[in-house]
C-alpha distance (Angstrom), angle and dihedral (degrees) to the residues before:
residue distance angle dihedral
H1 . . .
R2 3.70 . .
D3 3.78 125.8 .
L4 3.78 108.4 -95.6
H5 3.78 91.2 -136.3
S6 3.75 91.2 62.6
F7 3.80 90.5 74.5
P8 3.83 111.3 96.1
T9 3.80 91.8 -153.8
R10 3.76 133.5 18.1
R11 3.73 109.1 -132.6
S12 3.73 122.2 164.6
S13 3.77 90.4 -115.9
D14 3.77 91.2 56.7
L15 3.80 98.7 50.7
I16 3.78 117.1 109.0
R17 3.72 124.0 -138.3
I18 3.82 114.3 -102.5
P19 3.77 121.8 -156.2
V20 3.77 113.3 -106.1
G21 3.84 95.4 -115.5
L22 3.78 93.2 50.8
G23 3.78 97.0 52.6
P24 3.81 101.0 77.6
R25 3.79 92.4 46.7
L26 3.79 91.7 50.8
A27 3.80 92.9 46.4
L28 3.81 91.8 49.6
G29 3.79 90.7 48.8
I30 3.77 92.1 51.7
W31 3.86 92.0 48.1
M32 3.81 92.6 50.6
G33 3.81 93.3 46.0
A34 3.80 94.1 -108.3
P35 3.81 124.7 148.4
T36 3.76 110.8 -65.4
S37 3.74 99.6 -149.9
I38 3.74 118.7 110.6
S39 3.72 89.6 -124.0
D40 3.92 91.3 57.7
T41 3.77 90.9 -134.2
P42 3.89 110.0 -179.0
S43 3.79 92.1 -152.7
A44 3.73 88.6 67.3
V45 3.90 93.3 66.3
S46 3.76 112.7 106.1
P47 3.88 123.1 -142.5
R48 3.79 89.7 -114.6
R49 3.79 91.7 58.0
R50 3.82 92.2 47.8
L51 3.83 89.9 53.9
G52 3.79 90.7 49.1
R53 3.83 92.1 52.9
R54 3.79 90.3 53.4
K55 3.75 92.3 49.6
I56 3.76 90.9 52.0
I57 3.88 91.9 50.8
L58 3.77 90.5 48.0
L59 3.76 92.5 49.4
W60 3.78 91.4 50.2
G61 3.82 90.2 49.5
I62 3.82 91.3 51.3
A63 3.76 90.0 47.5
A64 3.85 90.5 53.0
I65 3.80 92.0 51.0
V66 3.78 91.8 48.1
L67 3.78 90.5 48.1
L68 3.84 90.8 50.5
G69 3.75 89.5 48.0
C70 3.76 91.7 51.4
I71 3.80 90.7 50.2
L72 3.83 92.4 49.2
G73 3.77 90.2 44.9
I74 3.78 91.5 53.4
M75 3.81 90.3 47.2
G76 3.74 90.9 48.3
A77 3.76 93.6 48.7
L78 3.82 90.4 49.4
N79 3.82 99.7 40.3
W80 3.85 111.5 5.0
P81 3.83 104.9 160.7
F82 3.80 99.6 -165.2
T83 3.77 101.8 81.3
R84 3.78 127.1 114.4
Q85 3.79 93.2 -110.4
R86 3.81 94.6 44.2
L87 3.81 90.3 52.6
I88 3.80 92.6 47.6
D89 3.80 90.4 48.9
A90 3.79 91.9 50.3
L91 3.81 93.8 48.4
Q92 3.79 92.8 45.3
E93 3.80 91.8 49.6
S94 3.80 92.7 51.6
S95 3.77 95.4 42.8
V96 3.85 101.3 38.7
R97 3.81 91.1 -136.3
G98 3.74 141.7 81.4
V99 3.84 119.5 -72.6
T100 3.78 128.9 -164.7
I101 3.80 129.2 -165.5
G102 3.77 126.0 -158.7
R103 3.76 111.3 -165.9
F104 3.82 123.0 10.4
R105 3.80 139.4 179.7
Q106 3.79 136.0 168.7
T107 3.82 127.4 -128.4
W108 3.80 125.6 -154.1
F109 3.80 105.4 -171.6
P110 2.94 99.3 69.4
P111 3.81 98.1 13.2
G112 3.76 111.6 -117.0
C113 3.77 144.4 87.1
V114 3.80 144.8 -108.0
A115 3.84 120.7 -133.6
E116 3.79 125.1 -174.7
D117 3.85 133.2 -165.7
V118 3.79 94.5 19.8
K119 3.82 115.9 -178.0
F120 3.82 131.7 -171.4
L121 3.78 107.2 -155.6
H122 3.79 132.3 -150.3
R123 3.80 111.9 -93.8
Q124 3.84 96.2 -134.2
H125 3.81 105.1 15.3
K126 3.76 104.5 44.9
E127 3.80 90.5 165.3
K128 3.82 89.8 69.3
P129 3.80 121.9 89.7
P130 3.84 110.4 -81.6
L131 3.80 119.5 -95.5
I132 3.80 91.7 -131.8
T133 3.79 131.6 24.0
I134 3.77 127.0 -178.0
Q135 3.77 122.7 -166.3
K136 3.85 94.2 -160.6
L137 3.81 133.1 4.3
V138 3.80 118.1 -169.6
V139 3.83 117.9 -169.3
E140 3.82 118.6 -167.9
G141 3.76 122.6 -175.5
S142 3.79 139.2 161.1
Y143 3.79 132.0 -123.3
L144 3.78 91.8 -120.8
G145 3.76 89.8 50.5
L146 3.77 90.8 60.8
I147 3.79 90.7 61.8
G148 3.80 119.2 84.3
S149 3.83 131.7 4.3
P150 2.91 132.4 -37.7
K151 3.78 97.7 33.3
R152 3.77 114.4 -128.1
L153 3.79 130.2 -144.0
K154 3.79 120.7 -163.0
Q155 3.79 97.0 -146.1
V156 3.77 145.6 -14.9
K157 3.78 121.0 -157.0
V158 3.80 120.8 -161.7
V159 3.79 119.3 -165.9
G160 3.81 124.1 -172.8
L161 3.79 99.8 5.9
H162 3.80 117.4 -178.8
V163 3.81 118.4 -174.7
T164 3.80 126.9 -174.4
V165 3.82 108.7 -159.2
P166 3.83 111.3 -156.0
P167 3.82 123.4 -149.4
R168 3.75 125.0 -100.9
N169 3.82 118.7 -73.5
P170 3.80 118.0 -97.7
D171 3.82 89.4 -100.1
G172 3.78 90.5 56.3
S173 3.79 96.9 -106.5
S174 3.77 123.5 128.8
P175 3.82 118.2 -105.0
V176 3.80 119.1 -115.3
M177 3.79 102.3 -99.9
P178 3.78 122.9 -159.1
L179 3.82 114.6 -85.3
T180 3.80 92.1 15.9
N181 3.84 102.0 94.7
V182 3.80 91.9 90.7
K183 3.80 94.7 157.3
S184 3.78 93.4 69.7
A185 3.79 96.7 41.4
R186 3.81 123.2 95.9
P187 3.80 109.8 -102.9
I188 3.81 111.2 -93.8
V189 3.79 133.6 157.9
I190 3.82 123.3 -150.3
G191 3.75 117.8 -158.4
R192 3.82 93.9 -152.3
V193 3.79 137.7 -3.3
E194 3.83 118.8 -159.3
A195 3.79 123.6 -171.4
D196 3.78 125.0 -173.3
G197 3.80 126.3 -171.0
A198 3.79 96.4 6.3
I199 3.86 121.0 169.0
L200 3.82 124.8 -161.2
D201 3.83 118.9 -166.0
F202 3.83 117.0 -170.8
I203 3.80 114.1 -151.4
N204 3.80 125.5 -154.0
N205 3.83 128.0 -143.9
S206 3.78 90.6 -88.7
G207 3.81 90.8 59.8
E208 3.79 93.0 -109.9
K209 3.76 126.9 126.1
N210 3.80 111.6 -95.6
F211 3.76 97.8 -172.6
G212 3.81 140.0 -37.1
L213 3.76 141.1 -136.2
A214 3.79 125.9 -154.1
I215 3.80 110.6 -156.4
D216 3.79 111.0 -159.2
H217 3.79 94.4 -174.4
L218 3.84 133.4 -1.6
T219 3.77 127.7 -179.3
L220 3.86 124.3 -169.8
D221 3.82 122.1 -175.6
D222 3.84 127.5 -155.9
V223 3.76 96.8 8.0
G224 3.80 121.2 -174.1
N225 3.81 102.9 19.2
G226 3.77 93.9 111.2
K227 3.78 91.4 -107.7
R228 3.83 132.7 101.1
M229 3.76 117.9 -76.2
A230 3.76 128.6 -134.4
Y231 3.82 112.2 -128.7
K232 3.76 141.2 -174.6
A233 3.80 120.7 -167.6
E234 3.75 138.7 -176.8
L235 3.83 113.0 -166.1
A236 3.76 134.9 -177.0
N237 3.75 104.4 -147.5
T238 3.81 117.3 -151.3
D239 3.79 102.8 -161.2
P240 2.99 98.7 75.2
P241 3.81 101.9 0.9
G242 3.78 112.5 -114.3
E243 3.82 145.4 119.5
I244 3.83 120.3 -90.6
Q245 3.78 123.3 -166.9
S246 3.78 119.2 -171.3
T247 3.78 137.7 173.8
G248 3.78 131.2 179.3
H249 3.78 143.9 88.2
F250 3.77 132.0 -52.7
G251 3.83 130.1 -167.8
P252 2.87 158.1 -59.3
W253 3.79 86.5 -119.8
N254 3.82 114.6 -114.2
S255 3.80 103.3 -144.2
D256 3.85 93.0 -177.0
D257 3.79 92.2 56.5
P258 3.83 114.4 4.8
G259 3.80 90.2 -170.7
R260 3.84 88.4 68.9
T261 3.81 93.1 58.0
I262 3.85 109.8 125.2
V263 3.79 119.1 -118.1
E264 3.81 134.0 175.5
G265 3.76 134.7 170.1
A266 3.75 149.2 103.0
Y267 3.80 132.1 -85.8
R268 3.76 144.9 -166.5
Y269 3.82 122.7 -155.2
E270 3.83 109.1 -164.7
Q271 3.76 136.5 -175.7
A272 3.80 95.3 -0.9
N273 3.81 107.7 178.9
L274 3.82 109.2 -138.0
G275 3.80 88.3 -174.4
F276 3.80 84.4 83.5
Y277 3.85 86.4 84.5
K278 3.86 90.6 56.1
D279 3.84 94.6 -147.0
I280 3.81 94.6 66.4
S281 3.78 132.8 34.9
G282 3.77 140.9 -169.7
V283 3.81 140.1 103.8
L284 3.79 116.4 -91.4
N285 3.77 126.1 -154.9
A286 3.84 121.4 -177.8
A287 3.76 139.9 169.2
G288 3.78 134.9 -178.2
Q289 3.81 150.9 120.9
F290 3.81 134.6 -89.3
S291 3.80 137.3 -169.4
G292 3.79 140.3 164.5
E293 3.78 135.6 63.8
L294 3.77 119.9 -19.3
D295 3.79 91.0 -114.8
H296 3.81 93.2 44.0
M297 3.82 111.4 34.1
H298 3.77 122.0 170.8
V299 3.81 106.9 -138.9
T300 3.81 128.0 -172.5
G301 3.77 128.8 175.2
R302 3.76 151.5 115.9
A303 3.80 129.4 -95.8
D304 3.79 128.5 -164.2
V305 3.82 129.2 -166.8
P306 3.81 108.6 176.1
D307 3.80 94.7 -176.0
F308 3.84 106.5 34.8
H309 3.79 110.8 168.1
V310 3.81 133.9 177.7
I311 3.83 116.8 -151.6
H312 3.84 114.3 -96.1
S313 3.82 92.4 17.2
A314 3.81 116.3 121.4
R315 3.80 99.7 -130.8
A316 3.75 145.2 22.2
V317 3.79 122.0 -118.3
R318 3.82 134.2 -157.8
L319 3.82 111.0 -106.2
T320 3.80 120.6 -169.6
S321 3.79 125.1 173.9
N322 3.80 137.9 -172.1
F323 3.81 110.3 -161.5
D324 3.78 143.7 -175.5
A325 3.79 114.5 -164.7
T326 3.80 145.8 160.0
V327 3.82 114.9 -131.0
S328 3.81 131.6 -166.1
G329 3.76 105.8 -143.8
T330 3.81 93.1 -165.0
E331 3.85 98.9 47.1
G332 3.81 101.2 26.0
N333 3.83 93.7 -128.8
V334 3.81 118.0 146.6
A335 3.84 128.3 -156.1
L336 3.80 108.8 -159.9
N337 3.80 103.9 -147.6
H338 3.79 96.9 177.8
V339 3.79 131.2 -8.5
E340 3.82 127.2 179.3
S341 3.81 113.7 -168.0
Q342 3.78 125.8 -176.3
I343 3.81 116.7 -150.5
D344 3.80 107.4 -175.8
H345 3.86 101.5 -62.3
T346 3.83 97.0 -13.1
L347 3.81 127.3 92.8
V348 3.82 114.6 -150.8
V349 3.82 117.2 -166.4
A350 3.82 116.0 -160.1
S351 3.78 145.2 169.7
G352 3.77 131.8 179.7
S353 3.76 142.6 97.0
I354 3.80 145.9 -73.6
E355 3.77 107.3 -154.7
A356 3.78 146.1 133.3
Q357 3.79 119.6 -89.6
A358 3.77 125.9 -148.2
G359 3.82 111.1 -92.0
Q360 3.83 94.1 12.5
K361 3.77 130.0 105.7
G362 3.77 110.3 -137.7
K363 3.79 131.1 12.4
T364 3.76 132.4 -60.5
V365 3.83 122.9 -136.9
A366 3.81 114.7 -142.2
L367 3.80 118.6 177.4
D368 3.76 138.9 175.6
V369 3.85 106.7 -153.2
A370 3.78 133.4 -173.1
V371 3.81 131.6 -173.8
R372 3.79 125.1 -171.5
N373 3.78 120.2 -167.0
G374 3.75 94.7 -18.9
R375 3.75 127.3 149.5
V376 3.75 115.2 -91.2
E377 3.79 91.4 -152.5
D378 3.84 91.1 59.2
L379 3.80 91.3 57.6
V380 3.78 98.5 39.5
A381 3.84 90.2 49.9
L382 3.81 87.8 69.4
F383 3.79 92.1 67.0
V384 3.81 111.6 25.9
A385 3.81 125.2 86.8
S386 3.83 92.8 -147.4
K387 3.81 117.6 94.2
Q388 3.78 89.5 -134.8
A389 3.80 119.7 59.7
P390 3.83 113.8 -123.5
M391 3.78 91.3 -124.6
T392 3.78 141.5 24.4
G393 3.80 132.4 -159.3
L394 3.78 145.0 88.7
V395 3.83 113.9 -53.3
S396 3.76 134.5 -164.2
L397 3.77 121.7 -176.0
K398 3.76 148.1 159.3
A399 3.79 119.4 -155.1
K400 3.78 146.9 154.9
I401 3.80 115.1 -126.1
G402 3.79 125.2 -166.2
L403 3.78 132.7 -174.6
P404 3.84 116.2 -179.1
P405 3.84 122.2 -163.5
G406 3.78 123.1 -103.7
P407 3.78 142.6 93.0
S408 3.86 96.7 -78.2
P409 3.83 117.1 116.7
F410 3.82 116.2 -86.5
L411 3.82 95.8 -112.1
E412 3.77 91.6 50.4
K413 3.82 94.0 49.9
L414 3.82 94.1 44.5
T415 3.78 115.8 101.1
I416 3.84 124.4 -169.8
D417 3.76 130.0 179.8
G418 3.79 121.7 171.8
D419 3.77 153.2 103.5
F420 3.80 126.6 -98.8
G421 3.78 141.5 -174.5
I422 3.83 129.7 -162.3
T423 3.81 127.9 -164.0
G424 3.74 127.3 -171.0
G425 3.79 89.6 16.6
A426 3.73 129.2 164.7
F427 3.80 136.9 179.2
S428 3.81 112.3 -110.8
D429 3.80 91.3 -158.3
Q430 3.82 111.7 76.0
S431 3.79 91.2 -161.9
I432 3.80 87.7 68.9
E433 3.78 99.9 35.3
T434 3.85 100.6 44.9
P435 3.85 98.5 61.1
L436 3.79 91.5 48.8
R437 3.83 90.6 45.6
K438 3.80 91.9 51.4
L439 3.78 92.2 50.4
T440 3.76 93.0 55.1
K441 3.81 98.3 38.1
S442 3.79 90.2 51.1
G443 3.80 88.2 76.7
E444 3.82 89.0 70.6
K445 3.79 115.8 77.7
G446 3.75 117.3 -120.3
N447 3.79 94.0 17.0
E448 3.79 99.4 91.0
G449 3.79 96.2 117.3
E450 3.77 98.1 32.0
V451 3.83 118.2 114.1
L452 3.82 115.1 -157.9
P453 3.80 132.6 168.3
T454 3.78 113.1 -93.5
A455 3.80 125.0 -147.5
L456 3.79 120.8 -152.6
A457 3.78 110.3 -134.9
N458 3.80 128.9 -166.4
L459 3.77 94.0 3.9
K460 3.81 107.7 175.4
G461 3.76 139.9 145.6
H462 3.77 148.3 125.1
V463 3.82 125.9 -75.1
S464 3.78 129.3 -169.1
A465 3.80 125.4 176.7
K466 3.80 128.1 -164.6
S467 3.83 134.6 153.1
G468 3.81 90.4 7.2
I469 3.81 96.2 -55.6
A470 3.82 124.1 108.8
A471 3.80 113.4 -152.5
L472 3.83 116.9 -155.0
K473 3.77 116.3 -156.2
N474 3.81 131.3 -176.4
V475 3.80 92.4 -4.3
S476 3.76 110.0 171.7
F477 3.79 134.2 176.0
S478 3.76 141.7 165.4
I479 3.77 130.1 -131.1
P480 3.82 128.3 175.8
D481 3.82 107.8 -60.3
G482 3.77 93.8 -4.1
N483 3.79 148.6 71.6
A484 3.78 126.1 -157.1
Q485 3.80 137.2 -165.6
V486 3.78 121.8 -163.6
N487 3.82 138.8 -174.5
G488 3.77 127.5 177.2
T489 3.76 146.9 91.9
Y490 3.85 141.5 -73.5
R491 3.79 119.5 -161.0
L492 3.80 107.2 -140.2
E493 3.78 97.5 -155.4
D494 3.85 102.2 49.5
E495 3.85 97.6 17.8
M496 3.82 94.6 -126.3
V497 3.85 110.7 167.1
D498 3.81 124.2 -150.5
L499 3.82 109.9 169.1
H500 3.78 126.4 155.8
G501 3.77 126.1 -172.2
T502 3.78 150.2 135.5
L503 3.78 130.2 -104.9
R504 3.81 121.7 -152.8
T505 3.76 109.6 -156.0
T506 3.82 141.5 156.6
G507 3.80 90.5 -138.2
K508 3.78 126.6 102.8
L509 3.76 112.2 -114.3
Y510 3.81 98.9 -142.8
V511 3.81 92.9 55.1
T512 3.76 88.8 73.1
S513 3.79 94.3 61.3
Q514 3.78 138.6 55.8
G515 3.81 138.3 -151.0
I516 3.81 122.3 5.6
R517 3.80 91.1 -13.7
A518 3.81 90.7 59.5
V519 3.83 89.6 50.8
L520 3.80 92.4 51.6
L521 3.83 92.8 45.8
R522 3.82 90.4 49.1
A523 3.77 88.9 53.8
L524 3.82 91.7 49.3
T525 3.78 96.9 45.9
P526 3.84 95.2 85.4
F527 3.76 88.9 58.1
L528 3.80 92.4 56.7
K529 3.76 118.5 97.2
H530 3.72 115.0 -99.0
E531 3.80 127.6 -162.5
S532 3.80 109.2 -168.9
R533 3.82 103.3 -58.5
I534 3.82 92.3 -18.9
T535 3.78 122.1 102.4
V536 3.82 117.0 -148.4
V537 3.82 108.6 -146.1
P538 3.82 121.3 -172.1
F539 3.77 112.5 -145.3
K540 3.77 139.7 167.5
I541 3.77 137.6 -153.4
T542 3.83 112.1 -150.0
G543 3.77 139.3 159.5
K544 3.79 137.2 55.2
Y545 3.76 117.0 -41.1
P546 3.02 127.5 -87.3
D547 3.80 89.7 24.8
A548 3.76 96.7 48.7
N549 3.80 117.5 141.5
V550 3.80 131.2 -133.8
S551 3.78 114.7 -147.0
L552 3.78 142.8 149.5
D553 3.77 116.8 -78.2
L554 3.82 98.6 -155.7
F555 3.81 93.8 157.1
A556 3.76 95.9 48.9
K557 3.77 116.1 135.2
K558 3.79 112.1 -98.3
C-alpha cells in the first residue's frame, strides 16, 4: 500500500479500498490530527499537526470550563443561597424569631457572604435587647457543596458573639433558644464553626445575671449532620477569674430540650484567682473529666490551691481536693456528691451544693463536713490571726457549713453548726493553761509550786457560728484531778474571748496564790460549792487572744 499523502489529488478514481475494520481507526486518527498512514507510524507526524492537536484539546478544555460555569451560573441564578434575604430566612427558620442584619456583602471565590450587626430578636417583646448579637458572621462554602442534599458549607466564622441564656419556663421546660430549632431548618452541614470573643450570660428567674462565661475561642467540627460534634474551647471564666481549656464531643443537639443534649470531655482550669472573693485568696488549678446531659453533667477532678488564705488569718495553707459532682450547665448549679480535701495533715470529707436560692443574687454554698482524727491546729489556723493555734490535738467533728452570696465579709457570712471532740489536746497559751493546771495540781501535797504539762482529755462540745461570732455550748473537758464545763463566745474577726465555766477539782483554791490574795481566797473558799471532797470553782476566760486572762468568776449567774 502506498501512503495516502503521496497522492497529489484525491479523486474518487484514485482512492484505494480500505478494509472495513480499519476505516474507523483511520478516520479517528485523521480527525485528531494523528498520522494518516495506514501503518500509523509516529515519525510521520509533522510539527504543525502536533500543534494543531494541542490547540484542539485546549479548546475543548476551555469549552468544558465555560459549560460548567454556565451550569453553575444557572444554578446560582435559580437558587443562590448567599443573599441577604436567603440568610435572614435561614436564620429566622432555625431560631423561630425575627432576625435583622446591618451590613451585608456576597463573596464569589469562595462562594459565601459576610453579614455584620446580626441580631436575634425576642419573639413577643421585640423592644427588649436581643437574645443574641453577632458583630460579624462570615459564611464560606464551595461550588460542589451547593450540589446535592444536604447542602454543605466549608466554614462559618462568628466574631463577637453575645448570648443571653434565659431561665427555664415556669413548667420546667427549656425555652426555644436561637439556632436550636433544627427540625424546621433546611438540612445543611457545616464543616467547621469557629467563634472568637463569645460571651454567654445566664439569667435567673428574677431577670438578673446568674453567671457568665467569656469564650476566647471555640471550634466545632461537622455541625448539623444530626450527629455529635467534636469541639475545642478556650474560656476566660469570670467567677473566679481563670483560664479554662476543654476538648470533647457535644450533641447531637436536642432541640426539644437543649438541657438534655449529651456532652463529654476533659477540662483544665488554670490560674484561677480566688482573691476575686476578697475574703479569701490563693491560686487554684484544677483538671478533670465530665460526661452526661448538659443539664446534668457528672464531673470528677482534682483541685490544688498551694497558698489558700482566709482574711485575718496568720498563715496560708495548702488545700487539695478530689471531687465528684453533678453540674447543671444551663443554670450553673453544682451538687457536690463527694469531696475529700486535705488541709495540711487533716482530711475533710464533705458533700453539699452550690446553687442559687429564690430571692438571692448569686449562689449559696451548703456543706455537710466530717473530720476523723484530724489536727485541730490545722483547722483553727484557717481562722485565727495568731501564728500559733490556741490548741493542739486530734479532732473529730461533724458540722453543717453555709456561705450565702453577698458583699458582706467572709467571716460574717460564714455559718457553722456542729459537734466536735478532741483527744490528746493541750492549750498552746500558757496564760490559759497554767492557772487551770495549778488549781488541779494543788490537790496533791508538796506540788504547790510545780509546773507540769497538762493534757486535755475528752474535750467535746457544740459550736455554732453566725455573723462572725462562734458560740460554744456545753463544752466539757478533763484535766488531771479536775473536770470543766464551759459556755461562751469567740469573735472570729478580732479574736475576743468571753468564756464562762466551772471547774470541779480536789484542790484547795487558796494554795495556788500567795500574800493578800491567798488570804482573800481562803476567806471565800467556804462560800464555794462543795460536792463531797470536790470543790466547784467558777472561772472565766476573757480578753483578746493570745493575751486572754483566766480568773475566778465568783459573781457568775447560777
